[in-house]
N, C-alpha and C positions, 0 to 999 in steps of 0.2 A: 872605338873601344874594342881592343882585341878580344877574341873569344877565347875564355880560359882552356888550357889544354885538357883539364878534367872533362869538360863536356864533349861528348862524342857526336859528331854530326850537328843537326840543328843550326846549321849555318844561316839558312833563311830567318829561322826564328830569332836567333840571337841578333842579326842585323836588324830586324824589325824593332827589337826591344832597345837596341843601341840607338836607332834613329829617333825612337820615342823619347827617350831619357834626354839626348843631346840636342833635340830639336831647340833652335833659338827663340821659339814661341815665348811671348811674355804671358804670364798668367798660369795657372794652375791647369792641368790637363789630366784627362782621364783615360785609361786603357783597360780592356778585358784581355784576360788570358785564360783560356779553358780548353779542357779535353778530358777524354776519360782517365780513369785512375790509371797509375803505374806508366805513365808515358814520360815521367822525368820532368813534369811542370816545376815541382817544388825545388828540385836540384838547379834547375836553370835560373829561377827567381833568386835563390839562395846566393848563387854565384853572382848574379847581376847586383845584388845588394852589397855583396862584399867588395866587388870591383868598383862600386860608387859611393860607398859610404852611406847606403841607403838603410831603410828600417823595413824589415819583414815581421810581420805579425802573423801567426798561424792559428786561426780560430779552431775551437773544437766544439763538439755537441754538448753544449751545457747552457746554462740560463743566461739572460742577458746580464745580470749582475756579476756572474762570474767571469764572462767574457770581458766586460769593461774592466774588472780587476787584472785580469792577464794583460789587456792592453796597456794599462797604466803601467805595469812592470816592465813591459816590452818598451814602452816610450821612455820610462826613467833610465833604463839600460843603455838605450840609443843616446841619450842625452848625457850619460855619465852621472846621474843623480844617484845619490847614496839611498834614497828611500823611494818606494814606488808612488806613482802620482794616482790620486783618486779621482776619477772623472765622475761627475753626477749622473750623466746621461750621454747619449750617444752624440747629441748635438755638440756637447762640449768636447768629447773625445775627437770627433772629425774636425772641429775648428783647429785644435792643438796640432793634430797631424798635419793638416794642410799648411800650418805656419812653419813647418820644418823646412819648407823651400823658401823662406823669406830672403836668404842671402844667396842661395846658389840653386841650380837645378838638382834636385835630389829625388830618387824614387822612393815611395811609400808603398809597400805591398801588403795588401791583406790576402792571405791564402785561405782557401776554402770558405770563401764569402757566403755561399748558400747555407753554412751553418749558423751565420749570423742573422740571416734573413728568418730563417726558421724560428728563432728565439724573438727577433724584433721585425716584424714584417714592414713597418713603417721606415726601415733604415734607408732604402733608395730614395725615398721622398726626403730624407733628411739630407742625403747627399746631394740631390738636387737643389735644395736650398743652400747648402754650403758652397756649392759651384756656381751660384748666381752671378751673372755677368757683371753686377756692381758691387759683389761682395769682396771681402779682403783677399780671399784665395785668388780670385780672377785679376784682380788689380795690383795686388802686391807680392805675389809669391810665384814660384816656378817649380812648384810641387808636382811631381809626376806620380799620380795615384793609380796604381794597378790593382784590379779586383781579379782574383784567381779562383777557380773553382771546378770540381769534377762532375757536379750535377748538371749535365749538358743542357736539359731543358730549362732549369732555373736561370742559368747564365745566359742563354739565348734570349730568354724573355725579358732580361734587364733592358735590352735595347729595342725591344718589339712594340708593335701596336702604339698604344697610349702610354706605355710605361713611363715612369718619371725621368729615367736616364736617357730617354731616346733623343739622339741628336748631340749627346753630351761627349760621348768617346770619340776619340781620334785614333784609336788602335784597338782591333778586335781580331785577336791572335788565336786561331785554333790549333792546338797542338796534336798532331795525329801520330800513329804508330809509323816507325820507320818504313820506307819502301824497300822492296826485295833486296835491292843491292846493298843500301845501307844496313840492313838486317843481317845480311851475309858477312858484311866486314865487321859489324859489331860483335857476332859471335866468333870471329875468327876463322870463318869458313869459305873466304873467297876463292881460295886455290882448289876448293873441292866443290864445284858447283852442284853435283848431284846432292852431297851431303846437305849443302845450304838450302837446295829446293826442298828436300824432304823436311828438315827443320822448320822452315818458313811455312810449309804447307800445314804443319801440325800447330804450332804456336804464333805465327805470324811476325809482326815487327814491334811488339811491345818491349821497350827496354828492359823494364823490371823482370821480366820472365826468365832473363838469363841467371840473375840472382837466385830466383825462386826455382831453377833448375840446377842449384848447387854451384852456379858460378861459371859453368862452362857447358858446351854441347859435347855430342859424342866424338871420340878420338878418330873415328873413321866410319866408313860405310859398314863394315864388319861389325862395329860395335853399336850400330844405330839401334838394333832391334832391342838390345839389352838397356840402352839408354831410355827408350821410350817406356819400356816396362818399369824402370827404377825411377824415373823423374815424372812421368806423365800419368801412368796407370798404377801408381803405388799410392793407396790410401793414405800413406804417412808423408806423402810428398805435399808441399805447398800448392803445387799446379793441378792436384787431383780434382778439386771441386771449382776450379777458377771459371771454367766455362759456364757453371750455372750462377756463380756469384756475380758475373758482370750484369745479368739482367736484375738480380735481387737487390742489387746496391744502388740502384738508380731511384730516386725519390718518386719520380712522375709515373712509374710503373706500379699501379694500385693492385692489379691482378696479375701477377707473375705467370700463373698457370696457363692462361690463355694466350700469353706472349710467347711462352716456352713451347706451346702446341705449333704456333706458326713456325718457330725456329726448326723445330723437329721436321715439319712438313718440306720446309726449303731445303734444309740438309740432305732429306731422302731424295731431293731431286724434282720435287714439284716447284717449278719456278714462275709459273704464271699464275695470275689471279684465280683463274677457274681451277687449276690444278690444286692450288692451295686450299681453296674452298672445298673441293672434293675430298681431300685428305682429311680436313676437319670436320666434314659433314655439316657444314654451314653454308649459308647463301653468301655469294660474292659480296653483296650489300654489307655484310657483317664484318669484312676485313679491313675496311678503310682506316678505323682509328688505331687497330693492332698494327698493321703495316706502317702507318705514320709514326706511331710511337716508337717503333724498332729503328726506323730510319733516323728519327730524332736523337737517339742515344747511340747512333753509330754502329749498330750490330747487323743491320741489313741495309743493302744498298740496292736502289732502283736504277736498271739500265734500260733505256730507251731502245727500240728497234731501230736500226740504222736506215732501213728502206720503208717502213710502214708506221705511219703516225698512229698515235694513241694505242701503241702496243708496246708492252715493255715486260721485262722478266725481273725477278727479285733474287738476289743472291746473298748468301752470308759474307758480311764484311770482316768478320773476325774469325780467324781459323780455329782458335781454341773452343769457340763455341761449337763449330761444326764437329770436332773431334768429340766434345762432350755429349752431343746429341747422338751421334752415330755410335760411339763406342762406350766412353766412360759410364754415362747414365743408363744405357740399355743393358749393360753387362756388369753393373755395379756389385750385385751379390757375389759373382764369381771373382772380381777383382778384390773385394773385402775378404774373401776366402783365400787370397794369396796365389790365384791363377792367373797372374797377368800374362804369363808366356803363352798359356794356352788361348786366352782371350785375344792376344794380338796376333797369334798365328791364324786363328780361325776367322779373323776379321780382316784378312789380307785382301780379298775380293772387294770387299766393301770400300777399304781404304783406297784401293787403286782406282775404283770406279767413281767413288763419291766425293773423295778428297783430292787425290793426286790429279785426276783427269781435269776436273773443274779448275783447279788451282793452277795448273799449267796453263790453261786458257786465259785466266785472269792476268798471269805474269806476262803473256804474250801480248795481251791488249796493253798493259802497263808500259812495256818495253816500247811498243810502237809510239805511244803517247809521250813518253818522258825521254827515252833514250836513242831511238832509231834517227839516222840522219836523213835529211831530205834526200840524198842520193838513194839511199836505201828504199825509202817510201814512194820516191817519184813525186815529192812536193812536202809540205808541212801538215802534220797532222792536227787538225782542230778537234777532232772526235774520233774514238775507235769504239765501235760497238758491235754487237752481234746482230745477225738477222736471219731471215729465212727467205729463200728465193724459189718461186713457183716454177715448176718445171712440167710443161705439157707431154714431153716425150716419156716421161716417167711417171707421169700423173701424181705428182706429189710435191712436197715441198722440201728442199734441200737446206740444211742448216749451214750458215756461215759462222765460223767462230769469230771472225773479226772483219769489219768493214771500215777502212780509214778513209775519212772525209776531209777535205781541205775546204775552208770557207774563205771566200773573197768578197770585199766590200761591193764590188760592182758586178758580180756574177752569181749564178746559183752555185750551191755546194756541188762539190766535184768529188767522185770517188776516185782516189789515187791509188788504192791497194785493197785487195781482198787477201785473207789468210785462213789456214786451217792449223790448228794446234793439236798435237798428238802426244799425250802424256803417259803413254804405255811404256813398257820396256822393249817393245819391237821396234826395229828403225822403220821409218817411213821409206815408201817405194813409189815407183813410177805411177801407179794408178792414183795416189793422193793428187800428184801434179795434174795428171788427166782430169781428174774430178774439179780441180779449181779452173782448169782451162774450160770445161763445160759450163761452170757456174759463171765465169766471166762473160760467156756468151749471152747469158740470160739476164744480165743486169739491165735495168730499165733505161739507163743513160749511158750505155756502153759507147765509148768513142772510139772511132776509127784511128784517128791521129795519134791519140795517147790513151791507149787502153790501160786500165788499172794494172799495177804489178801483182804478182802472185808470191805471197809469202807463205813458205813452209816451216812450221816450228816442230821440232821434234825432240823430246826429252832423250830419246835412245840414238838420236843421230839419223843417219840416211844410208841406204844401201848404195853400193858402188854403181848400180844402174842409175839410180836417181841423180847421184852426183854427176855421172856422165851426161844425163839427159840435160841437166840444168847448166852444163858447163858452156860458156859463151853467150848465154841469154841474159840480156839486160833486163827482161822482164820478170825474173825469177830470183828470188832470195831464199837460201837455206839457212835457218837459224838453229842451231843447237844450243845446249845449255851454256856452254863456253861463251858463245857469242851474246847469250842472253844476259849473263852476267858481267860481261866486260867488253863487249863490242857495241857497235853502232850500224 
C-alpha cells in the first residue's frame, strides 16, 4: 500500500500500519496508535481509511449516549445506509464494528479512544469480550481494529499490568515529533541549516506547529527575530501558550503547578535530581512521581550517564516547553503589553546558553545515533550519552557531551567515540581538540589498538588552525551544521 503523497515523512509509521492492515492473519486483530497531540495521527489514520475503504470514528468529550449516537451515524454512513443506526450499548456497537471485516480485511479506527473510556470505563473489558478467541470476530472476520489517542498515560495503560487488553494487541505504534532532519525538510529549511537549527531549537518537530505559525517559517536568518516576535511571542498567536498547554491537556496530570515547577527547574539548567530538588526546595525523595509523570507524557527525557551506573540527567524533550518556561511565561506581562522585540533582545543570553547550547548537544547525539556512518564513528552506535570523566591532574570532573558506545553480544560494551558539541557563534579552535585528546586518555577502558575517535561538533564551524590540525587524522571528525543536516 503506497503512502499518500499528502503525508510528509512518517515512512516507518505508514509501513507499520500497512503491514497491520494487510497481514494475512485470519481473525480480527487489535492495534494501538498514540502520541502527543498535533503530531499528525488523525491525518495519517484518515488517509489510511481512505486508502483502504475503512471506517474512522472520531470520539468527542460527551456522554456515552451521545457517543453511541455519533458512532451509529458514522457506521451508517460507512455502510451507505440512509438512516443512522441506533446502538443500545457498546457491546452491540463493538460487535457490529467488528463484523465490518466479514468479507475482507478492513481497518476500523476509533480516534480519541480515551474520551470513550472517560464516559464508559468498562469499554476495554467489553473489547476483551468482543475479541474472545472463540468469538465471531476472531473466528469469522478480518477486521483490523485501531484505537488511537493523545492521552499517553491512558493509552499505555491499556496494555499494561492486569489491563483487560493486555496481550491482545499486535501493533503498538507511538507517533513522535519529527527528528531534526525531517523537521527541517518539513519547514522547507534544509538549504539553510542555521535557520533550520534555530527554528527546531524553539519549536521542535511537531508537524502542526508549522500551520500554527502561519504556515511557514522565517524567510531567512535576517528575518528570524521578527518571525519569533510575531509567531511565538505574540499573545495573539496560537503558539503563545502552547508550551504551557502541553502539560495541562494531559488527563493524568492532576497538579500541573508542581510539574510545571520541575519543568522550570530543568529548563534553567538543573539536570540532576539533587539540582532539581534544590531548585524546588524539596527533598529528592519527593521528585520521583513528578519526574516519572513528565517522562510518561513525553515532556522530559531521562538520559543515563555513559560511564557511571545509577547516575543520570533529565532534559526537556519538547523545545516549545523550554521556550515557554524561560521566556514566554517569565516575561508574559511585557509580551502582553506588546514588548516582544524588547523581550527577545534582552533574552539573547538566556536563549544562547539555555536553549541553543543544550539543543545543539542534543542534535549532535541524535546525529551520532541515527545518521553517522560506521566509518565516521569507528563502529556502530548502540548508545550515545553524556558523561563526566574524573581528572586527577585538574582535580575535577570534565564533562563529555557525548560518549558513543557499541554493544556486541560476546564482548563488553566498547567506547568507539567521544565528542564535544559547541552551540555558540564562535568557531571551534585547537584547544577543544586538545581537551578531547586529554579526556580520551582518562577513559577507564581506553584501548591502545583502537582508541575512540574524537568528534568535534560546531554550530559556527572551525578555525583554519583546527581544520589544519585535523587534516589527515583518521581519529578526528569535524561536524558543522551542514554535515549535521545532510552528511554522515
